[in-house]
N, C-alpha and C positions, 0 to 999 in steps of 0.2 A: 595409558589409555583410560584406566579407571578414573583418574583425576579429571580428565577431559570430559567424560561422561557426567561426572558429579557437578563440575562447573556449569555444563550446559543445562542439566536438570535444575539445579538451584537457581541459576541465573534466569532461566525461563520462567520459573515459578514466581520469583520476586518481581520480574518484569511485568508478568500478567496481572499480578495484584495491583501494582502501581498504575498500570495502564487503565485497568478497570475503574480505579478510584478517580483517575484524571478524567476519564470519559464520563463517568457519573456526574462529576462536578461541572464539567463543560456542558453536559446535556441539560443540567439544571439551569445554567445561565442562558442556554439557547431557548429553553421553553419559556423562560421569563420574557424573552425578546419576541416570542411569537413568530419565529421564522419557519419557512416551509420544510417539509420533510426532505426534499431533495437538497436543499441548502445544508441541512444538518448532516446528511449523508456525505455530501461532497466535501464540506469544509471541516466538519468536526471529525467524522470517522475516516474521511479520505486521507487525512494526515495521520496515518496509523503510527501511534506513539511508540509502540514496540520497534517497528521498522526504522522510524526516524531516529530514536535513541541509539539503537544498535549501529546504524550507519555512521552517525556522528562520533561515537566512541571508537569505533573501528578506525576511522580516519584519523582521529587525534592520536591513537596508538601507533599510527604508521602502517596499519594493515589495510592499505587503500584498495588492494585487489578484493579483499573480503568485503569491504564496504560497498564497492560497486556491484559485486555479485549479489550481495544481500538486497540492495536496492532493487535491482532487476528481478531477483528471485521472488521478492515479496509481491510485485505486480503480477508476475507469471503465475504464482500459486493462486492469487486472487481470481484471475481471469479463467483459470482451468479448474483446479480442485474445488475451490469455494463456490464460484458461480455455477460450475457444472453440478455440484451437489444440490445447490438451491433450485436449479431448473428441474432436476429429477424429483425433488421433493415438493415442487409447486403443485397446487391443486388445479391450476389453469396456466396457460401461457403468460409469461411476464410481459406486460406492455412496455413499449419503448418510451423513454423520456422524449422531450421535443428534440428535433434534429439538431438544433444548435448545440445542445448539451451533449449530444452523442458525438458530433464531429469536432467540436472545439479541442478536446484532448488530443486529437490527431495532430494539430499544430504543434502542441507541446511535445508530442512524441518525436516530430521532426526536428524540433529544436534540440532535443536531447541526442538525436541521431547525428546532428552536425557536430555536437560537442564531443561525442565518443568515437567519432570516425577514425581518429588517429590513436585510439586507445589511451588518451591522455586528456584529462579535464583540468585546465589551469584555473587559478583563482579568478581571473577576469571572466573567463567562461562561466564560472560559477555565479558571479554577480549577474551576468546577463540572464542566466537560467532563473535566478530568483526574481528578476524583473518580469520574466515571462509568466511565472507562477502568480505573481501579483496581478497581472492583467487577467488571469483566469479567475482569481478570487473576485475581482471587480465585476466580471461578466456574470458569474453565478449569483452574486448578490443583486445585481440589476435584474437578472431573470427572475430571481426569487421575489423581488418587490412587485414585478409585473404579473406574477402567477401565485399569489398568496393562496393558502389553503382557505376553503370556505368555512372550515370548522371555527367556532369561536375560540379565542385564545384562552387558555387555562392558566391559572395562577401558578407561577413557578416558585422555586425556593428562594430564600433571601440570598443576596449576593455574598455575604460574608462566609457562611459555611461552604458554599459552592466553590469560592475562590480557595479556601483552605484545603478542601478535598482535592482540588486540581493541582495546587502546588505541591502537596504532599504526595500525590500520585506521581508527579513528574520526578520528584527526587528518588522515589523508589525505581522509576523507570531507568534513571541514569545508573543506579547501583546494579540493577539486574542486567542492563545492557553490558556493563563492564565485565561482569562474570561470564556473560554469554559469549562475548567476543574473546575473552581469555581462553574459554573452552574451545572455541572454533579455531583459534590460532594454534592451540596445542594439538588439536585433532589434525591440522594440516601437517605439523611437524612429525607426528607419530604414524600417520597413515600413508604419507606420500601423495595424497589427493592434492589437486591444484587449489590455490586459495579461492579462485573465482567460483569453482564448483562447490566448495564448502560453503561459501557465502551465499550462493544461489540456491543449492539443493538442501543444505542442512539448516543454516541460519534462516534462509528465506522461508522455509516451512515452519520452523519453530516460532518465529515472530508473527507468523501469519495464521496460525491455527484458530485464533479468535475470529478471523475474517469469515470462517465457515459459518459461525453463528450469526455474525452481522449481515450475511447474505441470506441464509436459510430462514431465520426467525422472522425478519420483516416480511418476506414473501409469503411464508405460511400464515402470517397474521394479518394479511391484507394491506401491507404498507410497502408495495414494491418500489416506490420512489425513494425510500430510505436505502434500499439495496442497490438500486441502479446508481443513485447519487454517490454511494460509497465506491462502486465499481469504477465509474469514470473519473471520479474526484481523486482517487488513489492513483490512477494512471497519470493524471496531470501533475499531481503533487510530487510523485517519486521521480518522474522523468525530467522534471525541471526543478522544483523547490528543494526536495531532499537531496537530489544529485548536486544541485548548486551549493547547498549549505554544507555538504560533506566536502566538496572541492574547496570551499572557502576556508574550511578548517585546515585542510592539507590537500594539495593537488592530488588528483587520483590517477593511478596507473591501473589499467584494465587488462586483465589477461584474456586468453582465448575463450576460456569457459564463461567469463563474464560477458564477452561479446556475443557468444551464442545465446546467453540468457536474454540479452537485449533483442536479438533477432526473433526469439520466441515470443517476447512480449509484443513486438510489432506485428507478428503473424496472427496471433490470437486476437489482438485489437481489430485488425482488418476484418477478420471473419465475423466477430461479434457485432461490429459497427455496421457491416454490410447487411447482416440478418435484421438488425433493428431497423435500419433505414428502409430496406426493401420490403419487409413484411409488417413492420410496426409492432412486432412482438417476438419473443424467443421461447422456444419450448424444449421438450426432452430430447429431440434429435440434436439440437445444438449442444445440450448438456453432455450427451454421450460423446460428441465429437471432441469437445474441449478436454474432457477427461482422458480420452484416448491420446490427444495431441500432447498432453502433459507427460504421460507415460512414455511416449516416443522421445520427447525432449530429454527426459532423465537418462534414457539409454544413450542417446547421442551425446549429451554433455559429458557423460562419464568417460567417453572414449576420446574427448578432445585433449 
């Protein structure tokens, strides 16, 4: 048990350092291109490097139930704990993105639902899911071009250092993810917990803790588009792109706890999207609700 905890702690630390370096390098490139805040949130932060790296490494190791649980657990944690904390910390209700950007990830959630319905995601399904995510990327870029920020573009860093920082960060992400998955697999063997629950409730939280800051800080600093872009972009990325990439590495077998995590993602997205579309904003009441829903899911998933 002690070795599992050490692997999780060290792996999480290495993974965060690498991810932060990669995100900083990617942010520099994005600023140089002058893209909008929502585009940066949806495409740069939405593809959470910790979650992506952990899912791919878990799949490559053959721990496919852990990979699937971690994919769904990452989104679940973001829509509940991270977004809930951001809503409670917000100085004012968070305005909704345009309706297309709120509703489009629902199509990708449905595509993911079809893929996981039989608790098995084959390589061909993985390819189709990646195509779906490519369509989302194109949609976000097109919307970003038609809704550019009014602020003048600022000079960004040169491409060379940003690329080196990004590549170096990704290497560290791979190393940290390998340690994290090894710790998670050992925890499954030594505790008797199901692989899907460990992936969703343990690894899903560990790889997503930085998402709390990526939600809270932009909202507190008056850049809610970055936070909502991250929120909906992560949903689209993980239910299609990351799920498809992990299945392409090795077909995924999903256990009962992983399926419960996916149902939790679908339910929370439905609630959050409905509030944004119906009211045009989200406030503290929704924050309390999603936090309570996450606590209820943890209790439910632990008994599956």
